[in-house]
VMD Tcl script that builds the backbone (N, CA, C; Angstrom):
set m [mol new atoms 270]
animate dup $m
set s [atomselect $m all]
$s set {name element resname resid chain x y z} {
  {N N MET 1 A 98.242 114.816 108.302}
  {CA C MET 1 A 98.162 113.819 107.249}
  {C C MET 1 A 96.860 113.972 106.463}
  {N N SER 2 A 96.911 113.865 105.186}
  {CA C SER 2 A 95.719 114.038 104.387}
  {C C SER 2 A 94.806 112.813 104.410}
  {N N ARG 3 A 93.664 112.932 103.872}
  {CA C ARG 3 A 92.698 111.790 103.827}
  {C C ARG 3 A 93.309 110.658 103.061}
  {N N ASP 4 A 93.863 110.910 101.898}
  {CA C ASP 4 A 94.440 109.771 101.129}
  {C C ASP 4 A 95.657 109.205 101.877}
  {N N GLU 5 A 96.458 109.926 102.503}
  {CA C GLU 5 A 97.607 109.383 103.146}
  {C C GLU 5 A 97.148 108.471 104.340}
  {N N MET 6 A 96.089 108.916 105.001}
  {CA C MET 6 A 95.568 108.126 106.200}
  {C C MET 6 A 94.950 106.780 105.576}
  {N N LEU 7 A 94.183 106.839 104.449}
  {CA C LEU 7 A 93.624 105.697 103.899}
  {C C LEU 7 A 94.710 104.689 103.418}
  {N N ARG 8 A 95.740 105.250 102.836}
  {CA C ARG 8 A 96.902 104.397 102.431}
  {C C ARG 8 A 97.523 103.667 103.572}
  {N N LYS 9 A 97.756 104.455 104.701}
  {CA C LYS 9 A 98.389 103.923 105.822}
  {C C LYS 9 A 97.520 102.796 106.559}
  {N N LEU 10 A 96.171 103.176 106.577}
  {CA C LEU 10 A 95.221 102.174 107.137}
  {C C LEU 10 A 95.177 100.897 106.274}
  {N N SER 11 A 95.232 101.018 105.061}
  {CA C SER 11 A 95.200 99.857 104.132}
  {C C SER 11 A 96.515 98.990 104.436}
  {N N ALA 12 A 97.616 99.689 104.507}
  {CA C ALA 12 A 98.861 98.964 104.753}
  {C C ALA 12 A 98.808 98.227 106.169}
  {N N LEU 13 A 98.343 98.926 107.163}
  {CA C LEU 13 A 98.245 98.370 108.515}
  {C C LEU 13 A 97.256 97.141 108.562}
  {N N ASP 14 A 96.123 97.375 107.934}
  {CA C ASP 14 A 95.168 96.270 107.897}
  {C C ASP 14 A 95.701 95.021 107.132}
  {N N PHE 15 A 96.530 95.241 106.086}
  {CA C PHE 15 A 97.130 94.094 105.395}
  {C C PHE 15 A 98.144 93.455 106.264}
  {N N TYR 16 A 98.899 94.266 107.055}
  {CA C TYR 16 A 99.901 93.670 107.952}
  {C C TYR 16 A 99.256 92.917 109.038}
  {N N ILE 17 A 98.167 93.425 109.605}
  {CA C ILE 17 A 97.317 92.721 110.596}
  {C C ILE 17 A 96.883 91.356 110.091}
  {N N ILE 18 A 96.374 91.343 108.888}
  {CA C ILE 18 A 95.873 89.982 108.337}
  {C C ILE 18 A 97.083 89.099 108.125}
  {N N ASP 19 A 98.206 89.636 107.602}
  {CA C ASP 19 A 99.388 88.805 107.439}
  {C C ASP 19 A 99.892 88.160 108.792}
  {N N LEU 20 A 99.992 89.038 109.750}
  {CA C LEU 20 A 100.395 88.541 111.116}
  {C C LEU 20 A 99.457 87.525 111.677}
  {N N HIS 21 A 98.126 87.782 111.452}
  {CA C HIS 21 A 97.100 86.946 111.878}
  {C C HIS 21 A 97.276 85.522 111.328}
  {N N LEU 22 A 97.541 85.451 109.997}
  {CA C LEU 22 A 97.710 84.169 109.327}
  {C C LEU 22 A 98.926 83.513 109.869}
  {N N TYR 23 A 99.971 84.247 110.006}
  {CA C TYR 23 A 101.288 83.672 110.539}
  {C C TYR 23 A 101.040 83.125 111.958}
  {N N LEU 24 A 100.277 83.766 112.771}
  {CA C LEU 24 A 100.098 83.282 114.153}
  {C C LEU 24 A 99.151 82.084 114.205}
  {N N ASN 25 A 98.368 81.890 113.149}
  {CA C ASN 25 A 97.607 80.658 113.127}
  {C C ASN 25 A 98.461 79.415 113.068}
  {N N THR 26 A 99.626 79.565 112.451}
  {CA C THR 26 A 100.550 78.407 112.330}
  {C C THR 26 A 101.740 78.507 113.316}
  {N N HIS 27 A 101.900 79.665 113.949}
  {CA C HIS 27 A 103.045 79.873 114.869}
  {C C HIS 27 A 102.457 80.529 116.151}
  {N N PRO 28 A 101.495 79.851 116.873}
  {CA C PRO 28 A 100.859 80.477 118.099}
  {C C PRO 28 A 101.783 80.759 119.239}
  {N N ASP 29 A 102.933 80.305 119.291}
  {CA C ASP 29 A 103.829 80.462 120.412}
  {C C ASP 29 A 104.872 81.532 120.111}
  {N N ASP 30 A 104.769 82.252 118.954}
  {CA C ASP 30 A 105.783 83.245 118.657}
  {C C ASP 30 A 105.441 84.562 119.380}
  {N N LYS 31 A 106.100 84.716 120.500}
  {CA C LYS 31 A 105.769 85.897 121.385}
  {C C LYS 31 A 106.042 87.190 120.729}
  {N N GLU 32 A 107.211 87.297 119.926}
  {CA C GLU 32 A 107.496 88.514 119.193}
  {C C GLU 32 A 106.441 88.894 118.244}
  {N N ALA 33 A 105.969 87.909 117.459}
  {CA C ALA 33 A 104.902 88.166 116.466}
  {C C ALA 33 A 103.618 88.628 117.133}
  {N N ILE 34 A 103.263 88.045 118.317}
  {CA C ILE 34 A 102.106 88.388 119.052}
  {C C ILE 34 A 102.220 89.861 119.497}
  {N N MET 35 A 103.374 90.252 120.019}
  {CA C MET 35 A 103.586 91.664 120.441}
  {C C MET 35 A 103.483 92.555 119.292}
  {N N LYS 36 A 104.062 92.248 118.113}
  {CA C LYS 36 A 103.980 93.032 116.874}
  {C C LYS 36 A 102.527 93.119 116.446}
  {N N TYR 37 A 101.845 92.021 116.425}
  {CA C TYR 37 A 100.382 92.051 116.092}
  {C C TYR 37 A 99.605 93.007 116.900}
  {N N ASN 38 A 99.769 92.939 118.257}
  {CA C ASN 38 A 98.990 93.835 119.112}
  {C C ASN 38 A 99.385 95.257 118.918}
  {N N ALA 39 A 100.723 95.593 118.693}
  {CA C ALA 39 A 101.156 96.915 118.423}
  {C C ALA 39 A 100.506 97.486 117.158}
  {N N VAL 40 A 100.499 96.679 116.108}
  {CA C VAL 40 A 99.879 97.124 114.772}
  {C C VAL 40 A 98.427 97.314 114.931}
  {N N VAL 41 A 97.702 96.441 115.666}
  {CA C VAL 41 A 96.272 96.533 115.820}
  {C C VAL 41 A 95.974 97.872 116.578}
  {N N LYS 42 A 96.702 98.151 117.630}
  {CA C LYS 42 A 96.507 99.489 118.387}
  {C C LYS 42 A 96.806 100.664 117.455}
  {N N GLU 43 A 97.856 100.557 116.638}
  {CA C GLU 43 A 98.210 101.702 115.747}
  {C C GLU 43 A 97.075 101.897 114.729}
  {N N ALA 44 A 96.501 100.785 114.184}
  {CA C ALA 44 A 95.430 100.882 113.277}
  {C C ALA 44 A 94.131 101.440 113.910}
  {N N GLN 45 A 93.862 100.990 115.077}
  {CA C GLN 45 A 92.672 101.581 115.862}
  {C C GLN 45 A 92.850 103.016 116.077}
  {N N THR 46 A 94.021 103.488 116.487}
  {CA C THR 46 A 94.263 104.907 116.765}
  {C C THR 46 A 94.052 105.714 115.464}
  {N N LEU 47 A 94.672 105.194 114.358}
  {CA C LEU 47 A 94.609 105.952 113.125}
  {C C LEU 47 A 93.165 105.971 112.567}
  {N N ARG 48 A 92.473 104.887 112.662}
  {CA C ARG 48 A 91.072 104.756 112.259}
  {C C ARG 48 A 90.164 105.753 113.038}
  {N N GLN 49 A 90.429 105.874 114.296}
  {CA C GLN 49 A 89.669 106.882 115.150}
  {C C GLN 49 A 89.984 108.259 114.744}
  {N N GLU 50 A 91.282 108.518 114.456}
  {CA C GLU 50 A 91.717 109.874 114.034}
  {C C GLU 50 A 90.999 110.232 112.660}
  {N N PHE 51 A 91.021 109.254 111.761}
  {CA C PHE 51 A 90.386 109.442 110.461}
  {C C PHE 51 A 88.894 109.779 110.621}
  {N N GLN 52 A 88.226 108.931 111.395}
  {CA C GLN 52 A 86.775 109.197 111.577}
  {C C GLN 52 A 86.434 110.505 112.243}
  {N N GLU 53 A 87.255 111.009 113.091}
  {CA C GLU 53 A 87.100 112.328 113.697}
  {C C GLU 53 A 87.259 113.429 112.702}
  {N N GLN 54 A 88.132 113.221 111.777}
  {CA C GLN 54 A 88.525 114.294 110.724}
  {C C GLN 54 A 87.662 114.180 109.557}
  {N N TYR 55 A 87.354 112.935 109.092}
  {CA C TYR 55 A 86.712 112.759 107.766}
  {C C TYR 55 A 85.363 111.975 107.765}
  {N N GLY 56 A 84.956 111.514 108.871}
  {CA C GLY 56 A 83.720 110.808 108.985}
  {C C GLY 56 A 83.828 109.238 109.035}
  {N N MET 57 A 82.743 108.645 108.986}
  {CA C MET 57 A 82.673 107.181 109.215}
  {C C MET 57 A 83.414 106.386 108.182}
  {N N LEU 58 A 84.077 105.253 108.519}
  {CA C LEU 58 A 84.720 104.416 107.620}
  {C C LEU 58 A 83.828 103.118 107.431}
  {N N THR 59 A 83.236 102.739 108.489}
  {CA C THR 59 A 82.459 101.435 108.339}
  {C C THR 59 A 81.170 101.646 109.147}
  {N N ALA 60 A 80.181 100.833 108.757}
  {CA C ALA 60 A 78.914 100.753 109.560}
  {C C ALA 60 A 79.252 100.353 110.967}
  {N N GLY 61 A 78.599 100.964 111.934}
  {CA C GLY 61 A 78.846 100.700 113.274}
  {C C GLY 61 A 79.820 101.679 113.958}
  {N N SER 62 A 80.320 102.622 113.120}
  {CA C SER 62 A 81.192 103.646 113.667}
  {C C SER 62 A 80.396 104.751 114.253}
  {N N VAL 63 A 81.049 105.392 115.299}
  {CA C VAL 63 A 80.367 106.581 115.891}
  {C C VAL 63 A 80.359 107.753 114.911}
  {N N THR 64 A 79.272 108.437 114.900}
  {CA C THR 64 A 79.146 109.557 113.969}
  {C C THR 64 A 78.708 110.886 114.685}
  {N N LYS 65 A 79.111 111.992 114.087}
  {CA C LYS 65 A 78.779 113.275 114.582}
  {C C LYS 65 A 77.333 113.606 113.956}
  {N N TYR 66 A 76.770 114.714 114.446}
  {CA C TYR 66 A 75.512 115.266 113.850}
  {C C TYR 66 A 75.921 116.204 112.748}
  {N N PRO 67 A 75.338 116.245 111.653}
  {CA C PRO 67 A 74.332 115.346 111.141}
  {C C PRO 67 A 74.993 114.011 110.642}
  {N N TRP 68 A 74.162 113.105 110.208}
  {CA C TRP 68 A 74.597 111.779 109.778}
  {C C TRP 68 A 75.633 111.950 108.705}
  {N N GLN 69 A 76.784 111.259 108.901}
  {CA C GLN 69 A 77.890 111.510 108.019}
  {C C GLN 69 A 78.174 110.449 106.990}
  {N N TRP 70 A 77.553 109.368 107.117}
  {CA C TRP 70 A 77.774 108.185 106.209}
  {C C TRP 70 A 77.680 108.591 104.739}
  {N N ILE 71 A 76.633 109.423 104.470}
  {CA C ILE 71 A 76.382 109.743 103.029}
  {C C ILE 71 A 77.376 110.873 102.476}
  {N N GLU 72 A 78.207 111.448 103.337}
  {CA C GLU 72 A 79.103 112.503 102.970}
  {C C GLU 72 A 80.326 111.973 102.173}
  {N N ASN 73 A 80.765 110.759 102.535}
  {CA C ASN 73 A 81.910 110.192 101.819}
  {C C ASN 73 A 81.541 109.576 100.481}
  {N N PRO 74 A 82.504 109.513 99.550}
  {CA C PRO 74 A 82.194 108.780 98.326}
  {C C PRO 74 A 81.831 107.279 98.525}
  {N N TRP 75 A 81.088 106.728 97.724}
  {CA C TRP 75 A 80.755 105.321 97.798}
  {C C TRP 75 A 81.814 104.501 97.110}
  {N N PRO 76 A 82.006 103.235 97.476}
  {CA C PRO 76 A 83.194 102.432 96.936}
  {C C PRO 76 A 83.124 102.411 95.437}
  {N N TRP 77 A 82.070 102.529 94.696}
  {CA C TRP 77 A 82.067 102.482 93.238}
  {C C TRP 77 A 82.445 103.798 92.704}
  {N N GLN 78 A 82.509 104.874 93.414}
  {CA C GLN 78 A 82.866 106.196 92.914}
  {C C GLN 78 A 84.313 106.339 92.813}
  {N N TYR 79 A 84.819 106.962 91.822}
  {CA C TYR 79 A 86.296 107.141 91.574}
  {C C TYR 79 A 86.953 107.748 92.799}
  {N N GLN 80 A 86.391 108.774 93.378}
  {CA C GLN 80 A 87.028 109.495 94.424}
  {C C GLN 80 A 87.171 108.641 95.710}
  {N N PHE 81 A 86.444 107.488 95.870}
  {CA C PHE 81 A 86.558 106.650 96.975}
  {C C PHE 81 A 87.988 106.063 97.100}
  {N N ASN 82 A 88.575 105.795 95.957}
  {CA C ASN 82 A 89.854 105.129 95.864}
  {C C ASN 82 A 91.030 106.173 95.842}
  {N N PHE 83 A 92.005 105.892 96.516}
  {CA C PHE 83 A 93.204 106.792 96.458}
  {C C PHE 83 A 94.149 106.334 95.367}
  {N N ASP 84 A 94.959 107.270 94.854}
  {CA C ASP 84 A 95.922 106.851 93.832}
  {C C ASP 84 A 97.175 106.311 94.484}
  {N N LEU 85 A 97.730 105.220 93.923}
  {CA C LEU 85 A 98.919 104.625 94.407}
  {C C LEU 85 A 100.073 105.318 93.613}
  {N N ALA 86 A 101.283 105.477 94.277}
  {CA C ALA 86 A 102.389 106.159 93.657}
  {C C ALA 86 A 102.804 105.250 92.455}
  {N N GLY 87 A 103.090 105.843 91.306}
  {CA C GLY 87 A 103.479 105.180 90.143}
  {C C GLY 87 A 102.436 104.409 89.411}
  {N N GLU 88 A 101.303 104.571 89.779}
  {CA C GLU 88 A 100.088 103.857 89.149}
  {C C GLU 88 A 99.669 104.592 87.882}
  {N N ASP 89 A 99.518 103.860 86.742}
  {CA C ASP 89 A 99.082 104.470 85.514}
  {C C ASP 89 A 97.683 104.272 85.376}
  {N N ARG 90 A 97.043 105.258 84.845}
  {CA C ARG 90 A 95.541 105.130 84.597}
  {C C ARG 90 A 95.278 105.231 83.120}
}
mol reanalyze $m
mol bondsrecalc $m
mol representation Tube
mol addrep $m
């Protein structure tokens, strides 16, 4: 999976986690939703770990290899930081 594909999938998983989190705030006894939430969180953690091993740190507090990798990735305000969405016009 490419860097952009991984970032797209992580974005989708993180959105899904937040959505389930909000749902569970109002439906705390929904066992199926809790199981789905836990599964999606684990999937996101695994993918995030895989991304960081291949492409470097995603967030402050992440484990890094030598040399310091944080400065190797584009910064949020740089164009290459953002991935292109399918069908998006620029």
